[in-house]
N, C-alpha and C positions, 0 to 999 in steps of 0.2 A: 559513268556517263556524265558529261559536262552539264552543269545546270544552266538553264536559260534565264533570261532576264525576269520572267514572270515568277519562277521559283525563287530567284534571288530577292525580289521585292517582297514576296510572301514571307520569307524568313525574317527579313529586316523589320517589316511592320509588326509581325507577331512578337518578335523579341522586344521591340520598342513598347508595344502594348503590355507585355508581361512585366516589364521593368517600371511601369507606371508613367510612361510617356516622358522620359527625361530629355529626349532629343540628343542623346550621347551615344547611341548605338553605332552611328556612322560618323566618321571624322568629318567635321564641318557641318553636321546636322542634315536633316532631310531636305531643307531648302536648297542646299548645294547639290545633293545627290539626285533628287527627283528629276530635274531637267536632263541630266545625263542619262538617267534611266529611260525617260520618255523617248529620247533620240534613239537609244539602242533598241528598245522594244519595238519602235516603229519600223526599224530596219528589219528586225526578225519577222515582223508581220507584213512585210511588203507583199502587195497583191491581195490583201484582205482588208478592205476599207472599214468594215464593221469593227474589226479588232483594233485598227488604228484609231478609230473614233473612240473606242472604250479606253485605250491607253491615254489619249489626250484628256478624257474626262477624269481619269484617275489623277493625272498630273494637276488638273485644276483643283481637285478636292484637297490636295496637299499643299496648295499655295499658302504662303504666310504661316507655315507651321511653326517657325521659330518664334513668332510673336504671339502665338496663341497660349491660353492658359491650359492646364492639364485636362480640364473637362472638355474644352473645345478640341484639344488634340485627340482625345479618346474618340470623340465623335467623328473626326476626320479619318482616323485609322479604321474604325468600324465600317464606314461607308466605302473607303478605298478597298478594304479586304473583300467586302461584298461584291463590288464591281470587278475586282480582280478574279473572283471565282466565276464570273460570267464570261470574261474574255480570255481566260487562260487557255491557249491552244493545247489540245491533247490532254486536258485535265480529266482524270477519271471521275465518273459520277454523272454530272449533268449533261456532258457532251462527249461524243466519241471521236470527233475529228476536229481539225483546226478551223473548218469553215462551217460545218453543219449547224452548230448552235446559234450562229448569228445570221444565217441566211434568211433574209426577209423578215426579221423580227428585231424589235428594239428591246434592250434590256429592261426588265421591269424595275420599278422604283424600289429602292431599299426600304425596309420598314423604318418608321420614325424612331429616332434615338433620343430619349430624354433622360439625361443623367445629371444629377446634381454634382457640384464640385466634391462634396464629401464622399459620395458614392464612387465617383471616378477615382479618387485616391485610395479608397479602402477596398473596393470590390472590382478591380479591373477585369477579372475573369471568373466571376462568381459562378459556382455551380456548373462549370464547364470543363470537360476533360480535354487535354491537348489533342489536336487533330494531326494525324501522321502526315508528314510532308511528302513521303515517297511511298512506293509500293511496299507493303509490309515485308519485312525480312523473314527468312526461314525461321529464325529464332522467335520472332513475334508470332508467327503462325503456330509454332509449336506451343508457345505459352498460352495462346488463346484457346487451345484445346484442353487445357487443364481445368479440373474442378477445384473448388475450395478445399475439398477433403483429400486431394491428391497428395501423396507423400512428396517431400521436397526432392527425393532422389529421382523423381520423374522429370525434374527440371534439367534441361540440357546444360551440361557443364558442372553439375554438382557431383563430385566424387563421393565415395564412401567416407573418406577422411573429412571432407568438408561437411558432409551430412552429420557426422558424429560431433563435430565442433558446434554446428548449429543446434543440435539437440541439447547441448549443454545450456543453451540460451532459451530452451523451451520451444524451439522451432522444429516441428516435425512435419507439418503440412503447409500447403499454400496459405491457408487461412491464418496459421500461426505467424507466417511471414508478414502478412498484411497487418496483424495486430502486434507486431514487434515494433513498438513506437519509440521514437527518439527520446533520449533522456534530456536533451536540450537542443537548441538550434544556434548555430553561429550566424550572427547578423551581418551578412555580406550584401545586404540589399541597398546600401548607400553607394550608388553608382556615381562616380565623379570623373571629371576630366583630370588629367595629370597635374595641371597647374593648380587645381583646387585641393590636392591631397594635403592632409594634415598629419603631423607627426603623432604617433602613439594611439591612433584610432583604427578601429576595424572598418575597412572601406574597400571598394572595388573599382576597377577601371576596365574599360574595353579598349584595347589598343591593337597594334600590329607589331609582330616580331621583326625587328631589324636583323638581329643575329642571335644565335645560341652557340655556346662554346663550353668546353670543359677546361678547367684550370686546376692545378694542384694548390692545395692550401698549406700554410705553414704547419698546421697540426698533422699533416700527412693525409688528411681526407681529400676527397675529390670534390671540387666546386663545379656545379653546373650554373652557368651565368646566361641570362637572357636580357637583351636590351629591347624594351618595348616603348613604342611611341604612339601618341595621337596627335592631333593638329595643334595641341597646346603645349606639348613638352615631351620629355623623355624620362623614363624611370627604369631602374634595373631590378631584376629578380634573381635571387640566389637560392640554390638548393644544395645540400651536402650528400655525397655518396649515393646519387640517384642517376647513374649514367643512362638508364633506360629512357629518361626524359628526352634525350636528344632525338629519339625516334619520333617524338610528337612535336617538338618545338622547331618548326621549320620557318625559314626566312619568308616574310611576306604573308604569313598566316595570321588571321585574327586570333586573339586570345583574351580571356577574361582572367584577371588576377584578383584575388581576394585575400585580405589579411591585414596585419598591422604594418604601417610604414615607419621606417626608421631612417636616421641620417647616418651616412657613412662617407667620410672624407668629403663632406660638403655636398653630397649627392643623395637624392632620395633612393631608398632601396626597400623592396619587399623581401623579407627573410623567410624562406620556406613557406611561401604562400600556397593557398589552395588555388587551383587553376583549372581551366576548362577551355577546350577549343569549341566555339559556339557553332556546332554543326546542325543543331536541331532547334526547334522552337522553344523547348523547355530546357533550361540549364539544370544541372544536377549537383555539381560540386562547388560552384562559385557563383558570385554575382546575384545572390538571392539569400533568403533564410535557408541555411544549409543544415540538414538533420545530422545529429551526432548520436549514434546508436550504441547501446551496451554491446560490448564485444567480449570475446574470450580468446585465449591464446591460439594463434594460428589463423585468425581472421583479420583481414585488413578493412579499414573503414570505407575506402573507395570501392572495393569489391562488393561489400555488403550493401552500400548505398546504391550502386548501379543495379545490383540484383533486385533489390526491393523496388526500384523505379521501374525496371522492365516488367516485373511480375505485376506491379500495381497497375500499370497502363493496360496490360493484357487481360487481367482477371477482375478488375474492380467492377465492371458492369454486371458480374455474376453475384455480387453482394446484394442480398435482399434486406430491405429495411424491416426490422421486426417491430418497431414502434408504430402504433396506430397513427394514421395521418392526422386525425383531429387532436391527438395528444401532442404531436410535434408542433402543430399550429398553436395550440394553447400555451405550450411552454416556450414558444418562439425558438425552436431548435432547428438546425439545418439537417438535411437528409444524411443518411449514414454513409453513402458513397462519397459525398462531398467532404464529410467529416474525416473519413479515413485518408482521403487524398490530401486534404489540407493539413492534417496532423503530421504527415510525412514531409510533404513539400509545399508549405504554405505560400500563397501568393503575397501575403502581407501579414502583419502582426494581428490585425483585426480578425482576419479569417482563421488564423491560428487559435486565437482566443475562442472563436465560435466553435471550432472543432473540439477544443479541450472541454468546453461547456457541454457539448452534445455527448461526448464519450464519457465524461465524468457522470453526467446524469444517467446514462445507460447503466453504468456499474452500480450506482446507488439504487436505482430503480429495480434492477434485477435482484439485488440483495434484499430489498424490501418485499418483493413478490415471493422470494424464496422463504423468508422467515414467516410470512403470512401463510404460505402453503404448509410449512412445517407445523405451525400452530394448528392449522385446520386438521392436518393428519393426526396430530397428537390428541387434540381435545374433542373434535367433532366427529372424526371417523372411527374413534375407538371408545368402547365402554370401559369404565373403570370400576373400582370398588368403593362404594359410598361408605364413609366412616362417620356417622352422626354421633353427636354427644349432647346429652340433655343439659339444660341450664343448671340443674342441681349438680351434675357431675363436673361441669365446668367450674362452678363455685368451689366445690370440694377440692378440685385440683389446685386452684389458686390459693386456697386457704392452707394447703399442705406445703406450699413452698416456704423455704426458710427466710424469704424476704418479699417485700411488696414489689410488684413489677412497676417499671416506669410507664408513663403514659404512652411512649413510643412502643414499648414491648407489648402492652395491652392492645394497641391498635393493630400491630403486625400479627399478633396471635389471633385476633378475630378474623383477619384476612385469611390466615391458614385454616381456621375452623370452617369458614365458609367454603373454601376449596375442598377440604376433606369430606364434607357432607354431600358433595355432588357425585352423581354416578358417572363422572368422567375424570380422567387423570388430572391431578393438579400438576402444573408446570410453573414453578415460582422460583424467583431469585431473591434471596434474603441477603441484603448487604448492611453492614454496620461497622463502625470503628472497632478496633481492638478493645475488648472489655465492655462492649455495649450490651452484652447479654444475649447473643444469638443462640448460644448453646442451651440456655434455659428454655427459650421458645421452642427450639428443636426437640428438647426432651419432652415437653408437653405434647407435641405432635406425635412423638414415639409412643407415649403412654395411651393416647387416644387410639392409635393403631392397635395396641395391645388389648384395650378394652373391647375393640371390635373383632378380636380374634386373629389379627394379622401379625406377621413378623415385620421387623424393621431392620434396616442395615444403614450404617454410617461409615462412609469411606473417606479416609484422609490421606494426605500424601506421605507422611513420615510416621515412623514407629513412635517417636517421642510425642507427636500430637495425638496419635491413637491412644497411647497410654494415658495422656492427660485427659482426653475425653472419657476414657473408660473410668477413670477415678471420679471425675466430675459427675458423669451420668449415673454411675453406680450409687454415689452418695445421694443424689436427688431421688433416684428410684427407691432406695431404701427408706427414704423419708416419706415419699408420696404414696407408693404402692400399698402399704398396709391399710391406709385409710380407704383406698378404693376396693381392696380385696374384702374388707369388712362389709362394704356396701354391696359389692357385686358377687361375693362368694368366691371361694378358692378356684383358680383356673388351673394352675400347675403346682400342685402342693402348696397353694396359697402364696406363691412367690413368683415375681417377675424375673426371668432368667436373663442375665447380661453376660456376654462373653467377649473376649478379645482374640482376634485372629490376625497374626502378622507373619511375615516370611521367616522370622528367626525361630519360630516354634519348631520343636522336633517333629519328625515325620509321624511318630505315633500319636503325638498330641494333636496334630492337624487332622489325622484320620478319625480320631475320636470326635473332634469338633464337627467334621464333615457329617458324620453319622447323626449327631445330635441335631444339627441344623436341618438335615433332610427329614428327620422324624418330627420336627416341630417342637423339640424339647427346649430350644433356645429361642427367646422372643426378640432379643436385641443383639445384633452382631456388630461390633465395632472393629474396624481393621484398615489395613492398607491395601495395596494392589493384590495382596493374597486373596482378597474376596472375589476377584474375578477369575481365579484359576478354574480349570476345567472340573475339578472334583467338587466344587462348592455348589450344592443344589438346595433350594429352599422348598419347604412344604407349602407355605402360603405367604409369599412376600407381598406386602401391601404398601410399604413406604420406603423409598430410597432417598437418602440424604448424602450429598457430596459436599464436604467442607473444603475450603480453599480450592474451589473447583478449577481455577485457572491452572493449577499444577498438574491436571490430568489431560490426556489427549482425548480426542473425540471418540475413538474406538473404545477406550477404557470406560468412559461413562456409559456408552451404549451397551457394552458387554454386561455391566452391572444391572442396568435397567431390564435387560432381556432375560434375567434370571427369575422374573416374576411375570404375572399376567397383568400387563398395563398398570404397574404400580404408580402411586403418586410420586412425584419427583420434587424435591426441594434442594436447590443448590445454594451454598452459602459462600460469602467472601468477606474478608475484613479489609480488602482493598477497595476503596470507593471507586465506583465505575463512572467514568466521564459520560456526560450526556450523549455524546455521539456514539460511543460504544453501546450504550443502553438502547439506542435506536437502531443499531445494526447487528452487532454480534449477539445481543440479547433481545432483539426485537420481537421474538416469538414468546418470550416469557413475561408473566406478570411479575412486577418488581415491587418488593417491600423494602423499606428503609427504616432501620432503627437509628434515628438521628438525634438520640439523646443518651448521654452517658449516665450511669448510676451515680447517685450522690457520693461525694467524697473522692472522686477521681482527681488526681493532681494534674495541673498544667506542667508540661515538661519543657524546661528551658533548654534551648538548643544553641550550640556555639560551633563555629568553624575555626579550626586551628591549622594554619599553614605549617609547612615542614619545620621552619625555624622555631616554632612554639610547641613542638612535640613534648619536650620535657615539662613544660607548664601543664600540659594535659595529664601527663603521668603523675605529676605531683598532686593534681586535683583528685585523681583516683585514690592516691595514697591517703590524702586528708579525709576523704569520705570513709575509707576503711578504718582510719583511726577513730572516727566517730561512731563506729559500730555498723556501718552500712556495707553493702556488697556491690560488686560491679560486674558487668559483662564487657568483654572485649571481643569484637567481631573481626575475624580475619578477612582480608580483601578477597573479593570474588576472583578466582583464577579462570575457570571456564566451567561449562556444564558437565563436570565430571567429579563425582563424589570421591573417587580414588585420588585424583590430583589435589582436590581441595583438602582432603584428609592429611595428605603429606605436607601441604603448605601450613595447615593449622598446627600440625605436630611441631614443625620447625619454628613457627612463631611462638608456640607455647614454651619451647625450650629456651628461646631467646629471652622472652619476658621473665621466665622463672629464674634464669641464670644471671642476666645482666641488668634487668630493670626492677623487678620485685623479688629479690632473693629472700627477703625477710617475711614475705606474705605467703598465704596458702592459695595455690592456684590449682584449678582443675581443667580438664580438656574434654570437649564434646564435639564429635563430628559424626557424619552419617554412616561411616564404615565400621564404627565400633559395634561390638556385640550388644545385644539387648540388655543383658545383665550388667555389662559395664556402664552402659548409658544410665540405667536405673540407679546404679551405685553412685555415679557422679551427681545425678540430679538430686538424689536423696541427701547427699552430703551438702550440696548447695542449699537445699531447702532447710536443712538443720543448722545452717550457718557454720558448718565445719570448713567451708571454703570461703575465701575473701573475694576471689576473682574467678569467673568462669570464662575461659578462652574457648571460643566456639566458631563454627562455620555458620552458614545461613540457616541451619536446622532450627535455630532458636527464633526464626522469623515469626513463627506462630506456636501457640500451645504451651508456652512456658510462663508460669505464674509464680513469681518470687516477690512478695510484698516488701521484703527488706532491701531489695536491689534498687539503688537510686541513681546509678550511672550506667549509661550505654555508650561505650567508646567504640567507634567504628573506624577501623583502619581502611585506607584506600576507598574512602567514601565516594569519590568521584566515579568509581566503577559500578556503583549501584544506581538504580533508578530512584526517583523521588518517592514513588509509591512504596518501594521496598524499604527505603530508609525510614519512611513513616511507620512501617510495620515494626522494624527493629525498635524504634523509639517507643512504641506502644508496650514493649516488654517491661519498661520501668514506669514509675509513677502509679503503681498499683497498691501502694500503702499510704500511710499518712504523712510521710516525709517529702519535702521538696525533692524533685528528681531532675536529672540532667541528661542530655544527649550531646556527645562530643564527636565532631566530624573531623577526621585527620586525613591528610593526603600528602604523599611524598612530593610529587610534581604534578602541577595542574595548570590547565590552560585558563585564560581569562574567562572563556565561555563556561567552562565547567565550574569555575569558582563562582561565577554569577548564578549558576544553577543551584549550587549548594547554599548560597545566601538565601534563596527563596525559602528553603525549609527552615532556616533559622528565624524567619519572620512570620510564619503562620503555623497554626495547629490544625487548620482546616484540611482534612484529608481529601475532600472533593476538589478543592482548588489545586492541591498538589497533584492529584491524579490528572486533572486537565492539563496542567503544565507538563507533566511527565509524558502524556500522550502527544502533546504538541512538539516536544523536543525529540522524543525517540521514535514516534510513529507507532501505528497499531501493530506492526510486525514484532516489535520488541516489548511492547507494553504487557507486562506479566504473562508472556508466553502466548499471545494470541496467534502465533504461527501454527499452533496445534489446536486452535479453538474451533475449527470447522468453518471459518469465514473465508470465502474465496479471496484470492490475491487481488489487490487494486492496482491497476496500471496507471490510471490517470486521476481518478478521484482522490480527494483528500478528506479525511474525516473531520478536519478542522473547518471545512466549509459547511457550517451548520445550516445556512440558508438553503443551499442546494439540497442538502440531506432532507430537510423538512419538506421541501417541494416534492422530492422523490417519494417520500413516505406518504404524503397526502395523495399524490397521483396514484400510487400503488394501492392504497386503501380504497380509493374511489373505484378503481378498475376492478379490484377483487370483490367488492360488494356487488358489482353488476354481474360478474361472471366468475364464480368461485373456481371453476376448473379451467378458465381461460379457453373454453371451447370455441369461442368466436375469434380467437386470436392464435391460431395454431403456430404461426412463425414465432410469436412471442413465447408461447408455452415451450416450444422446442429450445429457444434461446435460454430460458430460465433453467431448464433441465441441464443443458450443456454447461452453463455458467457454474452451477452448483454440483456438477458431477464429481463424485468421490468425496464430498465435504459434508453431506447432510448428517448432522449429529443424531437426529432422532428417526432416521429412516430404518 
């Protein structure tokens, strides 16, 4: 059906308003268009004086539009649109006929409009959804019947193949589609006349198609050419191998072109621009801030953008805001419907920022509520086993140690003792630099558990680390336990039993250990993932310790904890945890920090060697060996596969042994070696029978060689700063000056700058912050398996917003532990954390 003058003006005014009142929507501006429109509209309304009167009033409202500032223009358009809705013949809603609405009645006065210039430019359509111009289409009616939980296959036009591709993007329901946010926006909001176009900038024009044609290009491709004009000039647009565009590019049709303008043979030209025929009030693909979405193979950006726009317009009113209204007001956040709409198709940059702020706050707020609930469930809703210790026993324990604890160790130990004495489970994170003495503190906690008649288990990620802990703890126990047994009396033949359980043990050895553990004959069990196997059962498990906890997945930690009745939990890490992760990923744990190294630890000098200086690094290693020292050489990280890394390490070992250090004694260590072979190599290195140990990342933790003074890391740019700091901590454990050498074959300026950071500081916490900032939480020591929900909008580097979210969550949680007064929020928290709760 041909549109009438009233529909035409409504489209033009709405688009003009949407674009921020640039007066470029119509060639010649509104001042030249409105008189023509008034004349035509009066002809269409012949015989209806009231309508004619309204048309003339609208014309008077838009007088001198060209000379007005943006704020005044916005007011003129708002008033004109209001009066247009009153006089539009046949418009659905207020009036049912072309005469009835005006018979004997005068239009009521429009509401007053008071808008500051700043608001006019920043919020032209704030908190308002587009109004459909025509009777809703069949597709719109179908979409409006969908629920947020409806599968995307219920959307008309989505085949099984497309649904499968969308599923790869995490889109399975209508709500998933609404929350599939753009990764960025193309800024096509700068609407210009053709004469004002600038070379090399992203900009948009609204013009009319003079002609569209197909021409062959020299390269053999097909060129689609369109000549577009406005009242100020002419510009060409060119696309390659897109013959289908000829169906849309029709002579005399208005078009919006957006993209970068270039010069070609002295003429202006848009090359492969985004385009749109402005048939609706709201542009989708051009002339605005245009969303760019994450894609997968087989999906086209225009198709996905159109789909999201249609579903958004139809289903957004069904989105319910889960944030309490008073909290939104206090935090100065926009409502959820507006945030989602503006996140996809923002009216301007200010509204995009407001949407990002609201949605980022949502994610951080839901994380904080989740960790608070997890803590509540762990400590308040469950009874634990109190493990008190007298002052006399505590003093006896400390006196039995082979060295005096540092002040930091004593402080942390007291925090553990306070937790263990309570009838609720301890849930504490112990962090400290490599060599700060975490194992000693953990051993004291283990002995306290034994004094109270409970078993303890220590789980570590590698057999090498398990064997290291077994030796260390066994030696401490052999020294401490006799004094306590003398005071407390014999418990199990007067001896505290420590055993090692790893996957490399023979089946008969494992079965024997399983029986002893189940019978309570073993007090301390140290091991790897083998501890969580189905056959391992404990008689009275009271304390669970997980070392280098970031190397384990959520389910692995949960499986170990569930082998006892609400045991105390202590997780340890030598990787300093950035403040933001401490407030999110570990927000439900009490945190203890050993921030003091024992006396005598050496500062490790760190140097970066580019490719051309590799020989100098090798010569330095050789000189250290000549002086009686030993060195580590770490092979570059290939991928998360021990098999592939072992192969690469073996090849590197052969190269170094044959071509670089043929006269020195080299050993090889990697995760796929048999336990006995690992033990042999480590024993040789400890006895100084090897000069150089070539290894994979298995030496990151648990290796203590005081005579080793050089840590040479190949492909250092492939490791994170936190992991490089861990490698560095493997040397400097004796009395001699120690060194860390960072090598890289080819490296970008950004990666080199990153490596320079570690050469300039020994502060592990500073490095961890930088590492998190550069790599993000998904890669920072494996937080992908940490149990924290994925963040789509929020950034953990936004400490200010994170602290606001934490404060708001704490306040709300203190008022209502179960969130019973906020059912929508409680449901949202549960959905947000679904499948990730570590301690459920």
